[in-house]
N, C-alpha and C positions, 0 to 999 in steps of 0.2 A: 313557145320555141322563141327563147331570145337569143338576139346575135350582138358580137361586137367586131368592128373593125379594127385590124391589126395593122400598126402603121411602121415601119422599119425607116428610121432617118426620114421621117415626114412623106414618105411614100407608102402607100397601102400594098400590104404585102398579103393579106388574107382577110379569112373570118373565121372567129371562134364562136362556136354555137352550143348552148345549152339545150339539150336534147329534153331532159329532165333532170332531177337534182343527181343522178346517177351517172347519165351519160353524156359525154360532150364530144364536140368534134372541131377539128381545126383542119382547114384547108387553104391552101396558098392560091391567092389568083392566078389565072392562067397566063398573065402577062408579064408577073414578077420571077425574076431573075436575080434578083440581089441579094445579101447577107441574109442567111438565115435568121428567124426570131429568136431562136435558141440553138445550140450544138445539139441537143434531142431531138429537134424538129428541122431536119434537114431539107432543103427546098426540093418537092417531088410534086407530079400530078395529083397523086391519090391523096384523100383524106388522113388525117391521124385519128382514131377513135380511142376513147379515154373511159373507162368504167368509174373513173373520180375524179375530180379537178386536177386538171393538167398540172404536173410539177412546176414545168416551165413558167405558168402563169400564176400559179401560188407564190413562188419565189420573189414576185414583184408587189404583193399584199404588204402592208403593214404590220408591224408585231407590237406587242408589248402595249406602252401607254398611248401610243398613235392610234393602233388598233381600238383598244378602249374608247377613246375619243370619237373615234370614226363610230363605232356600233351606236355609242350613246346619242350623238348629233345627230344623225340619220335613221335611227331607230332600224338598225339593220341585224337582221339574225347570224349571230358568229359563224354559222354552218352555210351561209350564203356568199359564196366567196366570188361568184358572178357577178353580183350587184356591188361588193366591195371591189372588184377589179373597175368595173365601170365609174365607182367613185372617185379613185385615186388613179385613171388610167392615164389622165393627160399629164400628170407629174410623176410617173414612175422613174427608178434609175435606171440608168442606160439609153438606149437609141430607139425605144419603142413608146408608142403611146397606143391606146387603147380606147375607142369610143364608141357608143351607144349605135347600132344600125337601127337605122327607122324605115 
């Protein structure tokens, strides 16, 4: 299982987990009460479960030539969106930052 910390405006908001390539979970940190990371993911104590890569995070990924360059440079599988998110997570559009949880 892989995990990523999701920060909203520099504050740790929660954790995105890849259970397997077809199951993902996002959970807000218990002490987080700021802006939601997405309008589709309101702040709540229960986890959000997904059967595919969450659209709220997929929307942060590069497209077109930027995506092609990322895939070639890092030799990443096109379907491995979790790795793509970790690679670009420090520089995504908006107020979020995503970092690998170690």
